[in-house]
C-alpha positions in Angstrom: -7.1 4.7 -26.9 -5.0 1.9 -25.5 -5.2 3.5 -22.1 -9.0 3.9 -22.4 -9.4 0.2 -23.3 -7.1 -1.4 -20.8 -7.9 -2.0 -17.1 -6.0 0.4 -15.0 -4.2 0.4 -11.7 -2.3 3.0 -9.7 0.6 1.7 -7.6 1.7 4.1 -4.9 5.2 3.2 -4.0 5.7 1.6 -7.5 9.5 1.7 -7.3 9.9 -0.1 -4.0 10.5 -3.8 -3.7 6.8 -4.8 -3.4 5.6 -2.0 -5.7 8.0 -3.1 -8.5 6.6 -6.7 -8.3 3.0 -5.2 -8.5 3.9 -3.2 -11.6 5.5 -6.2 -13.2 2.6 -8.5 -12.5 -0.2 -6.1 -13.6 1.8 -5.2 -16.8 2.1 -8.9 -17.6 -1.7 -9.1 -17.4 -1.9 -6.3 -20.0 -3.1 -3.6 -17.5 -2.2 0.1 -17.8 -0.1 0.8 -14.7 0.8 4.2 -13.2 3.5 4.3 -10.6 3.7 7.0 -7.9 7.1 7.3 -6.2 10.1 9.5 -5.7 11.8 7.8 -8.7 10.5 6.5 -12.0 9.7 2.9 -12.7 10.6 2.3 -16.3 8.2 -0.7 -16.6 5.2 1.4 -15.7 2.9 2.8 -18.4 3.1 6.2 -16.7 5.0 7.8 -13.8 4.2 10.5 -11.2 7.3 11.6 -9.4 6.7 12.7 -5.8 8.5 15.8 -4.8 10.2 15.7 -1.4 8.5 18.0 1.1 8.2 18.6 4.8 4.6 19.7 4.3 1.9 17.0 4.0 -0.6 19.3 2.3 2.0 20.4 -0.2 3.0 16.9 -1.1 -0.6 15.7 -1.2 -1.7 18.5 -3.4 1.2 18.0 -5.8 0.4 14.3 -6.2 -3.3 14.8 -6.6 -2.8 17.5 -9.2 -0.5 15.3 -11.3 -2.9 12.4 -11.1 -5.7 14.7 -12.3 -3.5 15.8 -15.2 -2.7 12.2 -16.1 -6.2 10.7 -15.8 -8.6 13.6 -16.6 -12.1 12.2 -16.6 -10.9 8.5 -16.6 -11.2 6.2 -13.7 -9.0 3.3 -12.5 -10.0 -0.2 -11.4 -7.6 -0.5 -8.5 -5.3 1.7 -6.3 -2.6 -0.2 -4.5 -0.7 1.6 -1.7 2.5 -0.3 -0.9 4.6 2.7 0.1 6.2 2.4 3.5 9.2 1.6 5.5 10.5 0.5 8.9 12.3 2.2 11.8 12.8 1.0 15.4 13.2 2.8 18.7 11.4 3.0 22.0 9.9 6.1 23.5 13.3 6.7 25.2 15.3 6.6 21.9 17.1 9.7 20.8 15.8 8.9 17.3 12.1 8.8 18.4 11.0 12.1 16.9 12.9 11.6 13.7 11.7 8.0 13.2 8.1 8.7 14.2 8.1 11.6 11.7 9.5 9.3 9.0 7.1 6.5 9.7 4.1 8.9 9.5 5.4 10.3 6.2 6.0 6.8 4.7 2.8 5.1 5.8 0.1 7.7 6.7 0.9 10.4 4.2 0.8 7.9 1.3 -2.3 6.0 2.7 -4.2 9.3 3.1 -3.3 10.5 -0.3 -4.3 7.1 -1.8 -7.6 7.2 0.0 -8.5 10.7 -1.4 -7.4 9.6 -4.9 -9.8 6.7 -4.6 -12.7 9.0 -3.9 -11.9 10.9 -7.1 -10.6 8.3 -9.6 -11.7 4.8 -8.5 -14.5 3.1 -10.5 -17.6 2.0 -8.8 -16.9 -1.5 -7.4 -13.2 -0.8 -7.5 -10.5 -1.8 -5.0 -8.2 0.2 -2.7 -5.5 -1.7 -0.8 -3.4 -0.2 2.1 -0.4 -1.7 3.9 -0.6 -2.2 7.6 1.5 -4.5 9.8 0.7 -7.6 11.9 2.8 -6.3 14.7 0.6 -3.2 15.0 -2.3 -5.3 16.2 -0.6 -5.1 19.6 1.9 -3.0 21.4 5.2 -2.2 19.7 7.4 -0.9 22.5 10.6 -1.4 20.5 9.4 0.4 17.4 7.0 3.0 18.7 6.8 5.2 15.5 6.3 2.3 13.2 3.5 0.8 15.4 1.6 4.1 15.7 1.7 4.7 11.9 0.6 1.2 11.0 -2.1 1.2 13.6 -3.4 4.4 12.0 -3.5 2.7 8.6 -5.6 -0.1 10.1 -8.0 2.5 11.5 -8.2 4.3 8.1 -9.0 1.0 6.3 -11.9 0.3 8.6 -13.2 3.9 8.3 -13.1 3.8 4.5 -15.3 0.7 4.5 -18.0 2.5 6.4 -21.0 4.4 5.1 -20.4 7.9 3.8 -16.6 7.4 3.7 -16.6 9.1 0.3 -15.5 6.1 -1.6 -17.3 5.0 -4.8 -20.4 2.8 -4.6 -19.6 -0.9 -4.2 -15.9 -0.4 -3.8 -13.7 -2.3 -1.3 -10.9 -1.2 1.0 -8.6 -3.9 2.3 -5.3 -3.7 4.3 -2.6 -6.3 4.2 -0.8 -7.0 7.5 2.5 -8.7 6.8 5.0 -9.9 9.4 8.2 -9.8 7.3 8.3 -9.4 3.5 11.0 -11.2 1.6 12.8 -8.2 0.2 16.5 -7.8 -0.8 16.9 -5.1 1.9 15.5 -7.4 4.6 17.7 -10.2 3.6 20.7 -7.9 3.7 19.8 -6.6 7.2 18.8 -10.0 8.6 21.1 -12.5 6.8 20.6 -15.2 9.5 16.9 -15.1 9.7 14.5 -17.9 8.8 13.5 -16.9 5.3 10.9 -19.7 5.2 8.8 -17.5 7.5 9.0 -14.5 5.2 6.2 -13.7 2.8 7.3 -13.7 -0.9 6.6 -10.4 -2.8 5.2 -12.4 -5.7 2.5 -13.9 -3.4 1.4 -10.4 -2.3 1.3 -9.1 -5.8 -0.7 -12.2 -6.9 -3.1 -11.7 -4.0 -3.8 -8.1 -5.1 -4.4 -9.3 -8.6 -6.9 -12.0 -7.4 -8.7 -9.4 -5.4 -9.4 -7.4 -8.6 -12.2 -10.0 -9.1 -14.8 -8.7 -6.6 -16.1 -12.2 -5.9 -12.7 -13.3 -4.4 -12.3 -10.3 -2.1 -12.7 -10.4 1.7 -15.3 -8.1 3.2 -14.4 -4.4 2.8 -12.6 -3.0 5.8 -10.8 -6.4 6.5 -7.3 -6.4 7.9 -5.7 -9.4 6.3 -2.7 -10.9 8.1 0.0 -12.6 5.9 1.3 -15.5 7.9 4.1 -17.5 6.3 5.4 -20.8 7.8 7.6 -23.2 6.0 7.3 -21.2 2.8 3.5 -21.4 2.8 1.5 -18.2 3.2 -2.0 -18.0 4.6 -4.4 -15.1 4.5 -5.9 -14.7 8.0 -8.4 -11.9 8.8 -7.5 -10.1 12.0 -10.1 -10.5 14.8 -10.6 -7.2 16.5 
C-alpha cells in the first residue's frame, strides 16, 4: 500500500554518481524510487539489476520484463535516465570501434529503453528526462563515438515530444545537456581543472525534482544546457 500511495520515480543509472544523488533526493522527499543499473543501490525502494549483454534486444527485453513484474498495472510519475559515460578518440583512433560501441550502449541503449518504459508505465502528464551533452550540439572530432551517441539522444528527445510518439497524454520529455558534471571520477581524472565551471550533481537532481511540477517545466522536447560559471549554474535552452 505504501508504494501505491507514494509518488513514484524510476532512475535508470541509479547507482552512478548522478543517479545516486537523484535516488537520495527523491527518497528524502518521500517518493518511492526504483533504481535500474548493473549493481544495486541500497537506498532505493526497489532495484532492477541489468544483465550485461552484447545484444540490445536481449538487454532491453530483460529490463522491460523486470519493470513489468515490479510495477504490474501501476504507473510512475517520472522516469529519469542518467545512465551514460564518456570516451574520447577521433575517427583515426584504434579504439574508435570499441569506444563508439560503448557510448552507444551507455547512452542510446538506456535512453531507448527508458523511452519505451515511458510509453508503458508513465502517468498522463508525467515526465521523462534524458541525458545529452552540450558538446554534441556541434562537432566532436576528438570524441567521435561520444558525440554521435549524445546527438542521437537529442534527436530522440525531440521525437518523443512530437505527436504520435507513443508517450502518454500531456507528458513531457526533456534532455539535460551538461558540459562537465562535478563527479568524483571527473575530479580524479582532471585534478587541475576549474571546478567552479563544473555543474554540481545536487543542482541537477534538484532541477529534476522541480520539473516534477508540470508548471515549472520547459516545453516538451527542449534540450536544456547546463552552463556553470563561478559556481553558478544556468539552464539555457539550446537554439537549434
